[in-house]
C-alpha positions as CSV (number, residue, x, y, z in Angstrom):
1,M,29.0,18.3,47.1
2,V,25.3,18.5,47.8
3,L,25.5,22.3,47.9
4,R,27.4,22.4,44.6
5,L,24.9,20.1,42.9
6,G,22.0,22.2,44.3
7,S,23.5,25.4,43.0
8,I,24.1,23.9,39.5
9,G,20.6,22.5,39.5
10,L,19.1,25.9,40.4
11,L,21.2,27.5,37.6
12,A,19.9,24.8,35.2
13,L,16.3,25.5,36.0
14,T,16.9,29.2,35.7
15,L,18.6,29.0,32.3
16,A,16.3,26.3,30.9
17,G,13.6,28.9,30.2
18,C,15.9,30.8,27.9
19,S,15.1,30.7,24.2
20,L,17.4,30.2,21.2
21,G,15.2,32.4,19.0
22,P,11.7,32.6,17.6
23,A,9.8,29.4,16.8
24,Y,9.4,28.5,13.1
25,A,6.8,30.4,11.2
26,P,6.0,29.5,7.6
27,P,6.9,32.2,5.0
28,P,4.0,34.3,3.9
29,A,2.7,33.1,0.5
30,S,1.1,35.3,-2.1
31,D,-2.3,34.5,-3.5
32,P,-2.2,35.7,-7.1
33,A,-5.1,35.5,-9.4
34,W,-5.0,32.8,-12.1
35,R,-3.7,34.2,-15.4
36,A,-6.2,31.9,-17.2
37,G,-9.1,33.6,-15.3
38,P,-11.4,32.4,-12.6
39,Q,-11.9,28.7,-12.3
40,V,-14.5,26.4,-10.9
41,A,-13.3,24.5,-7.8
42,V,-13.6,20.9,-9.0
43,W,-10.6,19.3,-7.4
44,P,-9.5,15.7,-8.3
45,A,-10.3,12.9,-6.0
46,A,-7.6,10.7,-4.4
47,S,-8.3,8.0,-6.9
48,W,-8.7,10.4,-9.8
49,W,-7.5,7.9,-12.4
50,K,-10.7,5.9,-12.1
51,G,-12.5,8.7,-13.8
52,F,-11.0,7.5,-17.1
53,R,-13.1,4.3,-16.7
54,S,-10.3,2.0,-17.8
55,A,-10.1,-1.4,-16.0
56,E,-6.6,-1.9,-17.5
57,L,-5.4,1.4,-16.2
58,D,-6.8,0.7,-12.8
59,G,-5.0,-2.6,-12.6
60,L,-1.7,-1.1,-13.8
61,I,-1.8,1.7,-11.2
62,A,-2.7,-0.8,-8.5
63,D,0.4,-2.9,-9.5
64,A,2.6,0.3,-9.4
65,Q,1.3,1.3,-6.0
66,A,2.2,-2.2,-4.7
67,G,5.4,-2.9,-6.6
68,N,7.0,0.3,-7.8
69,L,10.6,0.4,-6.5
70,D,10.8,4.2,-6.2
71,I,7.7,4.1,-3.9
72,A,9.3,1.2,-1.9
73,A,12.5,3.2,-1.5
74,A,10.5,6.3,-0.4
75,A,8.7,4.1,2.2
76,A,12.1,2.9,3.5
77,R,13.2,6.5,3.9
78,V,10.1,7.2,6.0
79,R,11.1,4.3,8.3
80,Q,14.7,5.7,8.5
81,A,13.4,9.2,9.4
82,D,11.1,7.7,12.1
83,A,14.0,5.8,13.6
84,Q,16.1,9.0,13.6
85,L,13.2,10.8,15.4
86,R,13.2,8.2,18.1
87,I,17.0,8.6,18.5
88,S,16.7,12.3,18.8
89,G,13.8,12.2,21.2
90,A,15.5,9.7,23.5
91,A,18.1,12.4,24.5
92,L,15.4,14.3,26.3
93,L,15.1,11.6,28.9
94,P,17.7,10.3,31.4
95,A,19.7,7.3,30.3
96,A,20.2,4.4,32.7
97,S,22.8,1.6,32.6
98,L,23.7,-1.4,34.7
99,G,27.2,-2.7,35.1
100,A,28.4,-5.9,36.8
101,K,32.1,-6.8,37.3
102,E,34.2,-9.6,38.8
103,T,37.9,-8.9,39.3
104,W,40.3,-11.7,40.0
105,Q,43.9,-11.1,41.1
106,R,46.7,-13.7,41.8
107,N,50.1,-12.7,43.3
108,A,53.2,-14.9,43.8
109,T,55.3,-14.5,47.0
110,Q,59.1,-14.1,46.7
111,R,62.1,-14.2,49.0
112,R,65.6,-12.6,48.7
113,T,68.5,-14.9,48.2
114,S,71.9,-14.6,49.6
115,T,73.1,-12.9,46.5
116,G,70.5,-10.2,46.8
117,S,68.2,-11.4,44.0
118,F,64.5,-12.5,44.4
119,T,63.1,-16.0,43.8
120,A,59.6,-17.4,43.9
121,T,58.6,-19.4,47.0
122,G,55.8,-21.3,45.3
123,N,53.2,-19.6,47.4
124,Y,50.4,-17.5,45.9
125,T,47.7,-15.1,47.2
126,E,44.4,-14.7,45.4
127,S,41.7,-12.0,45.7
128,R,38.3,-11.6,44.1
129,T,36.2,-8.4,44.0
130,Y,32.5,-8.3,43.0
131,S,30.7,-5.2,42.1
132,L,27.2,-4.2,40.7
133,Q,26.7,-0.6,39.7
134,P,23.5,0.9,38.2
135,S,24.0,4.5,36.9
136,I,21.9,7.2,35.4
137,S,23.0,10.2,33.3
138,Y,21.1,13.2,32.0
139,E,21.9,16.2,30.0
140,V,20.0,19.2,31.2
141,D,18.7,20.9,28.1
142,L,19.6,24.4,29.3
143,W,19.1,26.2,25.9
144,G,16.8,23.8,24.1
145,R,19.5,22.2,22.0
146,V,18.2,18.7,22.5
147,A,14.7,19.8,21.9
148,A,15.7,21.6,18.7
149,T,17.5,18.4,17.6
150,R,14.3,16.5,18.1
151,D,12.3,19.2,16.2
152,N,14.7,18.8,13.3
153,A,14.2,15.1,13.3
154,L,10.4,15.5,13.5
155,A,10.4,17.9,10.5
156,A,12.6,15.5,8.6
157,A,10.1,12.7,9.3
158,L,7.3,14.8,8.0
159,A,9.3,15.7,4.9
160,S,9.9,12.0,4.2
161,R,6.2,11.4,4.2
162,Y,5.6,14.3,1.8
163,D,8.4,13.0,-0.4
164,Q,6.8,9.6,-0.4
165,Q,3.5,11.2,-1.7
166,T,5.4,13.1,-4.4
167,V,7.1,9.8,-5.5
168,A,3.8,8.0,-5.5
169,L,2.0,10.8,-7.5
170,T,4.9,10.8,-10.0
171,A,4.7,7.0,-10.4
172,V,0.9,7.0,-10.9
173,T,1.0,9.7,-13.5
174,A,3.9,8.0,-15.3
175,V,1.8,4.8,-15.6
176,A,-1.2,6.7,-16.9
177,S,0.9,8.7,-19.4
178,T,2.6,5.5,-20.7
179,W,-0.7,3.7,-21.0
180,F,-2.3,6.6,-22.9
181,Q,0.7,6.7,-25.3
182,A,0.3,3.0,-25.9
183,L,-3.4,3.5,-26.6
184,A,-2.7,6.4,-29.0
185,L,-0.1,4.4,-30.8
186,Q,-2.5,1.5,-31.2
187,D,-5.0,4.0,-32.6
188,R,-2.4,5.2,-35.1
189,L,-1.7,1.7,-36.1
190,D,-5.3,1.0,-36.7
191,I,-5.6,4.2,-38.7
192,T,-2.6,3.2,-40.8
193,A,-4.0,-0.2,-41.4
194,R,-7.3,1.2,-42.5
195,N,-5.7,3.8,-44.7
196,L,-3.5,1.1,-46.2
197,R,-6.5,-1.0,-47.1
198,D,-8.2,1.9,-48.8
199,A,-5.1,2.8,-50.7
200,E,-4.6,-0.7,-51.9
201,E,-8.2,-0.8,-53.2
202,I,-7.7,2.4,-55.1
203,L,-4.4,1.1,-56.5
204,A,-6.2,-1.9,-57.8
205,A,-8.8,0.4,-59.4
206,I,-6.1,2.5,-61.1
207,R,-4.4,-0.6,-62.4
208,G,-7.7,-1.7,-63.9
209,R,-8.0,1.7,-65.6
210,L,-4.5,1.3,-66.9
211,G,-5.5,-1.9,-68.6
212,V,-8.3,-0.2,-70.5
213,G,-6.1,2.8,-71.3
214,T,-7.8,5.4,-69.1
215,A,-4.9,5.7,-66.6
216,S,-1.1,6.1,-67.1
217,M,1.9,4.5,-65.5
218,L,2.5,7.7,-63.6
219,D,-0.9,7.4,-62.0
220,V,-0.1,3.8,-60.9
221,S,3.4,4.8,-59.6
222,Q,2.0,7.7,-57.5
223,Q,-0.6,5.4,-55.9
224,E,2.1,2.7,-55.3
225,A,4.3,5.3,-53.6
226,L,1.4,6.2,-51.3
227,V,0.8,2.5,-50.5
228,A,4.5,1.9,-49.8
229,G,4.7,5.0,-47.5
230,L,1.8,3.7,-45.5
231,R,3.4,0.3,-45.2
232,A,6.7,1.8,-44.0
233,Q,5.0,3.6,-41.1
234,V,3.8,0.3,-39.5
235,P,7.1,-1.1,-38.1
236,G,8.0,2.3,-36.5
237,L,4.6,2.6,-34.8
238,R,4.8,-1.0,-33.6
239,N,8.2,-0.5,-32.2
240,Q,7.0,2.6,-30.3
241,L,4.0,0.7,-29.0
242,E,6.2,-2.2,-27.7
243,Q,8.5,0.3,-26.1
244,Q,5.7,1.8,-24.1
245,L,4.5,-1.6,-23.0
246,I,8.0,-2.5,-21.9
247,G,8.3,0.7,-20.0
248,L,5.3,-0.3,-17.9
249,G,7.5,-3.0,-16.4
250,I,9.9,-0.7,-14.5
251,L,6.9,1.5,-13.4
252,T,5.0,-1.5,-11.9
253,G,8.1,-3.3,-10.6
254,R,7.8,-6.3,-12.8
255,A,9.7,-7.8,-15.7
256,P,8.6,-6.6,-19.1
257,S,7.5,-10.2,-20.0
258,A,5.0,-10.0,-17.1
259,I,3.1,-7.1,-18.7
260,T,0.1,-8.8,-20.4
261,A,-2.2,-5.8,-20.9
262,R,-2.9,-5.0,-24.5
263,P,-4.0,-1.5,-25.5
264,G,-7.4,-0.8,-27.1
265,T,-8.4,2.7,-28.2
266,L,-7.9,6.0,-26.5
267,S,-11.3,7.2,-27.8
268,A,-13.1,4.7,-25.6
269,L,-11.8,6.3,-22.4
270,A,-13.8,9.0,-20.5
271,L,-12.4,12.4,-19.7
272,P,-13.3,13.3,-16.1
273,P,-13.9,17.0,-15.3
274,V,-11.3,18.8,-13.3
275,A,-10.3,22.5,-12.9
276,P,-8.2,24.4,-10.4
277,G,-9.7,26.3,-7.5
278,L,-8.3,29.2,-5.5
279,P,-4.5,29.7,-6.0
280,S,-3.8,29.5,-2.2
281,E,-5.3,26.0,-2.1
282,V,-2.6,24.7,-4.4
283,L,-0.2,25.1,-1.5
284,A,-2.2,22.5,0.6
285,R,-2.6,20.2,-2.4
286,R,1.0,19.8,-3.6
287,P,3.2,17.3,-1.7
288,D,6.3,18.9,-3.1
289,V,5.4,22.2,-1.6
290,A,4.7,20.5,1.8
291,F,8.1,18.7,1.4
292,A,9.9,22.0,0.8
293,E,8.2,23.6,3.8
294,A,9.1,20.7,6.1
295,N,12.7,20.9,5.0
296,L,12.6,24.6,5.9
297,R,11.2,23.8,9.3
298,A,14.1,21.3,9.9
299,A,16.6,24.0,8.9
300,N,15.1,26.4,11.4
301,A,15.7,23.8,14.1
302,S,19.3,23.3,12.9
303,I,20.0,27.0,13.4
304,R,18.7,26.7,17.0
305,V,21.0,23.7,17.6
306,A,24.0,25.7,16.2
307,R,23.2,28.6,18.5
308,A,23.0,26.3,21.5
309,N,26.4,24.9,20.7
310,Y,27.9,28.3,21.7
311,L,26.5,27.9,25.3
312,P,27.5,25.7,28.2
313,Q,26.3,22.2,28.5
314,L,25.4,20.6,31.8
315,E,25.7,16.8,32.3
316,L,24.3,15.2,35.5
317,T,25.5,11.7,36.4
318,G,24.5,9.6,39.3
319,A,25.7,6.1,40.3
320,A,25.0,3.7,43.2
321,G,25.9,0.1,43.7
322,W,27.5,-2.6,45.8
323,Q,31.1,-3.7,46.0
324,S,32.5,-6.6,48.1
325,L,35.3,-9.1,48.3
326,A,32.9,-11.9,48.7
327,L,29.9,-12.7,46.5
328,A,27.9,-13.8,49.5
329,T,28.2,-10.3,51.1
330,L,27.8,-8.3,48.0
331,F,24.5,-6.8,49.1
332,G,25.5,-6.3,52.6
333,P,25.2,-2.9,54.3
334,G,28.9,-2.3,54.2
335,S,29.2,-2.8,50.5
336,L,26.8,-0.1,49.4
337,F,28.3,3.0,47.7
338,A,26.9,6.0,45.9
339,Q,28.3,9.0,43.9
340,A,27.0,11.9,41.9
341,T,28.7,14.2,39.4
342,A,27.7,17.4,37.7
343,A,29.8,18.6,34.8
344,L,29.4,22.0,33.2
345,T,31.4,22.4,30.0
346,Q,32.0,25.5,27.8
347,T,34.1,25.6,24.7
348,I,36.7,28.4,24.9
349,F,38.5,28.0,21.6
350,D,37.7,25.7,18.7
351,N,39.4,27.4,15.7
352,G,36.0,28.8,14.5
353,Q,34.3,25.4,14.3
354,K,31.1,26.5,15.9
355,D,31.0,29.7,13.9
356,A,31.3,27.6,10.8
357,Q,28.6,25.3,11.9
358,F,26.2,28.2,12.6
359,D,27.1,29.8,9.2
360,L,26.4,26.4,7.5
361,A,23.0,26.1,9.2
362,Q,22.1,29.6,8.3
363,G,23.2,29.2,4.7
364,R,21.3,25.9,4.4
365,S,18.2,27.7,5.8
366,D,18.5,30.5,3.2
367,E,18.9,27.9,0.4
368,L,15.8,26.0,1.6
369,L,13.8,29.2,1.8
370,A,14.7,29.9,-1.8
371,D,13.7,26.3,-2.7
372,Y,10.3,26.8,-0.9
373,K,9.6,30.0,-2.7
374,K,10.5,28.3,-6.0
375,S,8.2,25.4,-5.2
376,V,5.3,27.8,-4.6
377,L,5.9,29.6,-7.8
378,Q,6.4,26.3,-9.7
379,A,3.1,25.1,-8.3
380,F,1.2,28.1,-9.6
381,T,3.1,27.9,-12.9
382,D,2.3,24.2,-13.4
383,V,-1.4,24.7,-12.8
384,E,-1.4,27.7,-15.2
385,N,0.4,25.7,-17.9
386,A,-1.7,22.6,-17.5
387,T,-4.9,24.6,-17.5
388,Q,-3.9,26.5,-20.6
389,S,-2.7,23.3,-22.3
390,Y,-5.8,21.4,-21.6
391,R,-8.0,24.2,-22.9
392,M,-5.9,24.5,-26.1
393,T,-5.6,20.8,-26.7
394,T,-9.4,20.4,-26.2
395,E,-10.0,23.0,-28.9
396,Q,-7.4,21.5,-31.1
397,E,-9.0,18.0,-30.9
398,Q,-12.4,19.5,-31.8
399,L,-10.9,21.3,-34.8
400,E,-9.0,18.2,-35.9
401,A,-12.3,16.2,-35.7
402,A,-14.0,18.7,-37.8
403,A,-11.2,18.6,-40.3
404,V,-11.4,14.8,-40.5
405,A,-15.1,14.9,-41.1
406,V,-14.6,17.3,-44.1
407,A,-11.6,15.3,-45.4
408,Q,-13.6,12.0,-45.1
409,R,-16.5,13.5,-47.1
410,A,-14.1,14.7,-49.8
411,A,-12.2,11.4,-50.0
412,D,-15.5,9.4,-50.2
413,I,-16.6,11.6,-53.2
414,A,-13.3,11.4,-54.9
415,R,-13.2,7.6,-54.5
416,A,-16.7,7.1,-55.9
417,Q,-15.9,9.3,-58.9
418,L,-12.6,7.6,-59.4
419,L,-14.2,4.2,-59.5
420,A,-16.8,5.6,-61.9
421,G,-14.1,7.1,-64.1
422,T,-15.5,10.6,-63.8
423,T,-12.7,12.3,-61.8
424,D,-9.0,13.1,-62.2
425,I,-6.7,10.6,-60.4
426,I,-4.5,13.5,-59.0
427,A,-7.6,14.9,-57.2
428,A,-8.3,11.5,-55.7
429,L,-4.7,11.1,-54.5
430,Q,-4.8,14.6,-52.8
431,A,-8.1,13.7,-51.1
432,Q,-6.6,10.5,-49.8
433,T,-3.5,12.1,-48.5
434,T,-5.4,14.8,-46.7
435,L,-7.6,12.3,-45.0
436,F,-4.8,10.1,-43.9
437,N,-2.8,13.1,-42.5
438,D,-5.9,14.4,-40.7
439,L,-6.8,11.1,-39.1
440,D,-3.2,10.7,-37.8
441,A,-3.2,14.3,-36.5
442,L,-6.5,13.7,-34.7
443,A,-5.1,10.7,-32.9
444,Q,-2.1,12.7,-31.8
445,A,-4.3,15.7,-30.7
446,R,-6.4,13.3,-28.6
447,L,-3.3,12.0,-26.9
448,A,-2.1,15.6,-26.3
449,R,-5.4,16.4,-24.6
450,F,-5.2,13.3,-22.3
451,Q,-1.6,14.2,-21.5
452,S,-2.5,17.8,-20.6
453,L,-5.3,16.5,-18.3
454,L,-2.7,14.3,-16.6
455,S,-0.5,17.3,-16.1
456,L,-3.3,19.2,-14.6
457,Y,-4.0,16.3,-12.2
458,K,-0.4,16.3,-11.2
459,A,-0.2,20.1,-10.9
460,L,-3.1,19.9,-8.4
461,G,-1.4,17.3,-6.3
462,G,-3.5,14.4,-7.6
463,G,-6.2,15.0,-5.0
464,W,-3.7,14.9,-2.1
465,T,-3.7,17.2,0.9
466,K,-1.4,17.5,3.9
467,Q,-4.4,16.4,6.1
468,D,-4.4,13.1,4.3
469,V,-1.0,12.1,5.6
470,P,-0.8,11.4,9.3
471,P,2.2,12.8,11.3
472,P,4.7,10.5,12.8
473,D,3.3,8.2,15.4
474,S,2.8,10.1,18.6
475,K,4.6,7.4,20.5
476,L,7.7,8.3,18.7
477,W,8.0,11.8,20.2
478,Q,5.1,13.0,22.4
479,G,6.4,10.9,25.3
480,V,9.5,13.0,25.4
481,L,7.9,16.5,25.4
């Protein structure tokens, strides 16, 4: 028995050095130039939203980081992945168990009667057996199957952390986007209220001219239509504003009634500078790219596990203990026993199950490789789109501001001449309408610029890098290397 165990152990040591294939290597990533041209490397900070200088926004984001339910679910997935890592790593070490047993047996004595049957005599014999047996078992990782399983769990634990960062970045940008929309809607409400006051004043002036015969009912009706149209815009804008404020509830993990922040004006916020750096740096600053690569690493480990399943598995089991008919002599010299077992198993025929498992692992790896490449391309695309959008919306806001200045000057002149009775009412109406439309367009252009800046922050990973996220606790897996 000892010779056989020694032979198997020597075989295990010999085969343990065999490899299931090359270790994981990240796919090569291209480093294209930005389509929008060279950029200044001004990356966002981790708390990039503070650059907008909005105390209300800071408070809402703090609430989301603490109470957002998507973030809480992602944190729970991290804990699950860490637990799975501990489960996988435990298989690399021997498992020990301790068993204790008491056996009681009672037998009745019988005698044969004159007719040949048996009857109980009323006498009984009893016996008790006591045993205590510690045992240890260990699977020799001949081909690295257990280690590959552990590597798969480690990559999954890292992926869960990157996913948590992606969820957190999505939640934070959603809060900021919702808040900016609320501010823009409040601006549009204020613009509508101001325009309505101006239109009502001009309507009063036209009615005064109608009384002295210098205006017609058509002039009055046209101005009344303008006033009515402005009034009709108010309920819709208020509804949209309340919808945005209600939406902050789900993002912060609170009931809508608990949202007490009231929007001010978007024009009061600062616009912090940000621009993309080198294209290759995007790969280190996007949690979704890191997540895709971690999944690819896990799939590589799964392929190694599937390969190892083709090969023999060696299980070593050892047991020692004490067994006695009397508890008092349980630990006596005569009650000691020991045994050892080595089992080498190899599947001969499984109806193609292992082939299918290998094909499944290989197919999953190919799928995740395509997902990783898509994540890289998506990262570059997002940065390009956001950069271009921010550039164009900045220009659009400037042009809209210039158009408002011109329209305001024309409306002021037309109003003064209308009140003095020296201009045509139609010209005054056209000047008013142009000003009202330009003011509303400016508010929407300003919102578009803020939204494009948010998109750029998100495209750059929100200031996040892989180095900012610690790996799973070394106690979870380094002890089993």
